[in-house]
N, C-alpha and C positions, 0 to 999 in steps of 0.2 A: 745887285745883291745887297741884302741887308748886312749889318755888321756881324751877325751870327752866321752868315752864309759863307760861300766860297767863290772867290772871283775866278775868272777864266785863267789868268796867269798863275794864281796860286794852285788851281786845280792841275794845270799841266805840270807845274813844278813838282807836285806830289807824285804824279805818275812817273815823271822822269827819275825822281829820287829812288823809286823802288824798281825801276826798269820795266814798268808796265806800259809805257808808251814812248813813242819817239817824238820828243818835243821838237826836234828840228823840222818835222813835217808840219804842214799846215792843217787847219781844221778841215775835215773831210765831210762836207754836207752837215748832217745832224750829229756826227760822231767824231771821235778822235781815234787816230791809228793806235792800235794796241798790240803789244808783243804777245806772242803765244805762250811765253814762258811763265807768265803770272796770271792766274785767273782773277777776273774783275767781276764783282756782283753789284748789280744795281737794284736798289729798292725804290720804286717810284710811286708817288701818290700817297705816301705815308704821313702820319702825324708823328713828329719826333718828340718824345717825352724824355728830356734830358734830366739828369740829376745835378747838374752844375749850377742851376739857378737861372739859366737863360730861359726866356719864355718858350712855351710850347710852339713848335713850328708846324703848320698845317700844309697839306698838299705838297710835301717836300720830296726831294730826290736825295738819296744817300748812295754814295759810291764807296764800295769796299774792295780792297785788294791787298794781297801779301799780308794778311792778318792786321791790316790798319784801315782806319777810316780815312779815305782819301778826300772826300768832299761832301758837304751838305749844302744843298741849295734848293731852288725852286723846281717846279715841274719842268722848266725849260733848260735846266742844267744839261750841258752836252754830255752824251753818253759814249764811252769808248767803243769803237767798232770791235765786235766779237765778245763784248761783255754779256754775261748772263743777266737778263733783265726780268725782274718780277714787278708786274703792275699790281699794286696792292692798295687801291683806293679805299679809304675808310678804315684802314688798319693802323695800329699804333706800334711804334718802336720804342723799346725800353732797353737799358743796358743789360748785359748778361749778369746773372746773379751768383753770389757766393753763399755756400753753407759753411758758416764759421765755427760750427761744432758738429762733427759727424764722426762716425765709426764704420769700419768695414770697406774702405776703398779697395782693399786687396781682392775683394770679390769682383774682379774687374769685368767679368761677363754680365754682371747684374747691376752693381752700384754705378759703374761709369756710364753705361748707356742710359740708365734710368735718370741720371743727373742731366745728361746732355739733352735728352728729349724734352726735359722740363726747363731748359734754359739755364741750367746751373753750370757755370764755366770755371768755378774754382771751389776747392774744398780745403777746409782746415781740419786735418785728421788729428783727433785729440788723444790718440793712444798709438804711438808710432812703434812699428816693428821694422826689422830689416827688409821684409817684402814690400813695404811702402816705399822705401828709398829706391829699390830696384824697379818698382812700378813707375815711380816719377822719372827715373832715368829713361825707361822705355817710352813713356809718353812724350818726353821732350825730344827724344830721338825720332819720333814719328812712327815708332813700331806699334804703338797702341793709341787709339783715339780716345782721349779722355780730358777731363778738366785739369786745370793747374792745381798742384798740391802744395800745401804748407803742412809740414809734418811735425808733430809734437814728439816728446820723449816718451819712453815707457812711463807709466804713472808711478810717481814716487809718493809713498805713504809710510806711516809708522808712528809709534812702534807696533801698532796693530793696523788692521784695515778691514773694511767691509767688502773689499773687492778682491776675489781670487785672481791671482796673476799680478797684483801690484808689486813693485819693487819696495820691499820693506827696509827702512833704515831705522836704526835704533840709537845711533850716536851722531853728534855733529860731523865726526870724521866720515862716517858712512854716508851721511847726507851730501857732504862735499864731493865724495867719490862718485856718487850717483850723478851729480851734475856734470862732473868731468867725463864720465862714461857717455852721457847724453851728447855732449859736444863732440866727442870723438866719433860717435855713431852717426853724426850728421843731423841731429835734430835742430829744428828751427827755433824751438822754445822748449822749456821744461814744464812738464805738467805736474801740479801738486794736488794733493788729495786731503780730505778734511781731518784725518787723525793726527796730522803733523802738529805737534805742540810748538810753543814759542821758541825753544832752543833749536829744534830741528828746522823750523821754517826760517829762522834767522841764518842758520848755516847754509841752506839752499840759497836764500837771497844774497848772501855775501859771496858765495861762489859764483853765482850768476853774474854779479856785478864785476867780479874779478875777470871772468871770461868773456864778458860782453854779450851774454845771452839773457833773454827775458824769461820770466816764469809766469804761469797762468794756470787757472783751474778753479777747484772748489775753494770757497771760503773756509778757512780752518775753523773747526768747531771749538778750538781752544784759544784762538787769537781773534781780536776784533777785526772787522773790515777796515776800520780806520788805520790800525797798526799794520795790517797786511799791505794796505795800499801804500803807506809810508815806506815799507820795506821794498816796494817796487812791483807788487803784483799787477799784472797788466790787464787781466780780465777776471771777473767773478762770474762763474757759471751757474745757471739753474735758479737764480734768485736765492740760493742758500745764504743764510746770514743776514739778508737784507732786513727782515722784520726785527731781528734782534738789534741790529745797528740803528734802527729808527725808533726803538721803544724807550719809553721813559724808565722802564724797569730793567734796562739791559744789564746793569751790574748785578741785580738780584738773580736774573736768569743765568748769568754766567757763573755765579757761585753754585747754583743748582747743578749746572752741567759739570762743574769741576768736582762736585761731591758725588756724582753718580758712579756706582761701581761698574766696571766693564768686565764681562766674562769673555776672555779671548776665544772660547768655543762658540760664542754667539754674539759677535761683534755687531751684527745687523740690529739686534735688539737695542743696543746702546745708540746706534746711529739713528734708528727710527724714533727713539725717545727724544733725541735732540730735535728732530723735525717736528715733533709734537709740541715741544717747547716754543719752537719758531711760530707755529700756528697760534699758540696762546699769546705770544708777544704782540700780534696784530692788534689786540684789544687796547694796548697802551701805545699805539703808534703816534709819534709826535711829528707834525709837519715841520716844526723848527728843527729838530734833530735831522730830519730828512734833508732839509735844505743845507744844513751844515755839513752833513756827510757828502752830499753831492759836490759841494764846493771843494771839499778835501779830495774826492776822487778825481774831479776834473783837473785840479792843480797837479795831482801826481800822475796824471795821464792813465788812470785806471778806467777801464770800460766795463759795461755789463753785457753779458751774453745770456739772456734769460731762458732760452730753449723752452718757449711757452708751449709748443706742441707736446713735448715729452711730459712736461709738468701737468698738462691737462689730462693726458692719459693716466698718469699716476694718481691723479685726483679723482678719478671716475670709477664707476663700478666695472669690474672685470669684463663683463659681457658687452659693454657699450660699443666696443670697436671690433669685436671678434669676427664679425661677418664681413669685414671690409673686402670688397671684391679685388682690391690690389694684392691681396695675399697670393694670388696666382703668380706674381712676379718674384716671389721668394720661395726658397726650398720648403718642401712640405713640412719639415721638422720645426720650422718656425712657428707654426700654429700652436703646437704643444709647448714649445720652448717659451714663447712669449706668454701664453696663458699661465704656465707655472711660475714664471718669474714675477708675475704680478701678484700672486696670492698673498704675499706678506706685506705688500704695498697698499693695496687699494681699499677704499671704504666698502663696508658690507651692509651694515644696517642703515635704515633710512636716516637715522640721526647722524651717523658717520658721513653719509653722502651729503646731507645738508651742510654739515660743518666744513667739509672739504670744498664744496662749490663756493661757499662764502669766503673761504680762505684763498681760493684761487682768484676770485674776483678782487679781493683786497691786494693780492700780489700784482695783478695787472695794474691796479691803480698806483702802486708804488713804483713799478717799472715806468709807467708813463710820467709820473712826477719827477723821477730821477732824470729822465730824458729832458723834460722841460727845464729842469735846473742845470742842464748843460753836461750831463754825463753821456759820453758816447755810447751808442747802442749798436750791437752787432747782430745780424740775422744769423741764428744758429738753431738747429733742430734737434740735436742729439740722435740724429738718424742711426738706426741699428737697434734702438731700444724699442720696446713693444709698440706696434702700430705707428711707428715714425718711419715713414717710407723714404728711401733715397730719392731725391729730386722732387717728388710730389709734395712732401711735407714742407719744403721751402715756401711753397705758395700758402699752405695752411698757416705757417709762421708769420708770413706777411699779414694775413688776415687778423691773427691775434695781436700783432703789434699795433694794428689800427684800433682794435678793440681796447687795447691798453691806453690809447690816447694819442699815439703818433698819427700824423696826417699820412695819407697814402704816399705822398712824395717823401716824407721822412722815413717811412717804412722801406721804400725802394732804395733810398740812400743807405740804410742800414745793411743792404745786401750788395751794394755796388760802390758808390763814391766813398762812403765812409769806411768800407773795408780797405780800400786802396790807401786811404789816409792812415788807418791803423797800421797796415803792413808797411808803410813807408815807401809806397810806390811813387813814381814821379808825379808832379802836379798835373791834375786833369785826369789821371787814371780813373777808371770806373765811371766815366762819363761818355757822352756821344760826341765829343769834340773832334775836329779834324786832327789826325795824327795819333789818336788813341787806338788801342786795340779794337779790332773789329769783332767784339763780343756783343752781339745784339740779339734781341728776342722780339719777334712780331707777333702781336696778340690782337684778337678781336675785342673791341670795346675799350673805352677809356679807363685806364687803371686809376687815374686821379678821381674819377667819379665813383668807381667801385673797384676796390683793390682785388676783388675776386676775378676781375678780368684778366689778370696775369695768368690764370689757369687755362685761358682759351687760346692756346698757342697755335700759330699758323706756321711759323718758320723760326729756325734758330741758325745763327751764323757764328762759328767760333773756329779758331785755328785755320782760318782760310777755307773752311768747308761749310757747305750749306746743308742743313737738315730740313727737308721739306715735309709737308704733311704725310706724303707717301712714305718717306724715309722714317718718320716717327712710327707709323704703323708697323713697318718692317722691323725696326729695331725693338719695339715692344714685343712683337711676336718672337724675336730671337731670345729676348730675355726670359720670356715665358718658357721657352724650350730649355734654356740654360739652367733655369731653376730646378729642373728635374735631374740635372747631372750631379754627380758626387761633388761635395764641397767640403772644405775644412770645417773645424769647429767654430761656432759663433762666439763672439765676444759677449761675455755676460755682464749684466748689471748696468745701472744708469751712471754714466761717467762723463 
């Protein structure tokens, strides 16, 4: 065996440790005696594309059991007797993926299976409600088959907000109380929104520090990214604030924002005006400021979650995505709901379309530059927003990250190994090393040659279960049927 493989003794030890084999027995021909109590799955003849930095391993055998990777070796690696063996020559194995910015996990008959069939094994829910915590409990108890969940708080904003349903705070005391309520409710982190001014954001940050919880979300429209990062903001979503923070005219633009009147009856007009100032700021982009900002973010442990798919939709004409065939997997009301929600966002005239396309291209370049300068990047889609589909859009996000300048391997890491690092998981999590979780996706074609090959899924393994091609067809048919059943109200807005 090579140093990246698994030796016979180590292999038996792993089997023994989980009770999947009787180590006291001898090797039985070409296999190993296996207990019936633990299912063992073998993927044979695959090319292993790990995200840990080890070289690609071809014509390999991977042994999975009890939700762990038991062994990775050559074609001749012994296979436990009774194991379920999949011969997959020419196929590629990548780690299971995470969507680190999504909404609507509680639509469990739709969101969860759509994620699973697309190889998405973990979700960071960015607008947490009690039903998310109940869902997580049921998933972990094995009552529901679904990805792992990391759950944010309700969205905290104020003294106004563009988002109906946000928790509005108007004083530092209310901001601190909101953080305490989030902790008591079981949130894994606090979600902040852009109307929070300096005094309110500082109160949130201070209370988070006292209670040992992080905060993440939108860049404040009133506080610089540099200051927010220094306060402890863990992620900046949607690329909001990035063009301002890297502009030589940042101070001027911030004075304009501070002087803009806000009509509480139409807070979206103010919000959109800030987005237009951010577009204008691109013309004065400074690579020097970008590098300085990146160093600050890296030093403070602040990451970017650019949600490129959602931003592409919001930068495009309304009709561009309306005929997507995947609409059949969502309730019928989504067609009208998404179309209506885009009306105030999207460009209409030819000139507006041109400007938005140029702006989106510039934002891609900025995301790529921040990544090259050392800022951590997380794969997140903002699923639940118009034409951002649970599960499917994770692969579109990978493609856009590559367009932004990440290598295919770096894009895969943004949805696997680097997620584990961000979440503080044990060393090696999010990779295909022995002992790591058996969250794997088998695809046709080399994703390091063309990242779009991640969409060509043959097999998914997660939580000790195998989702075959036939299972995928069945699960998608069930989602299509469930989409016609009554559902609760959809979450509105880009958040």
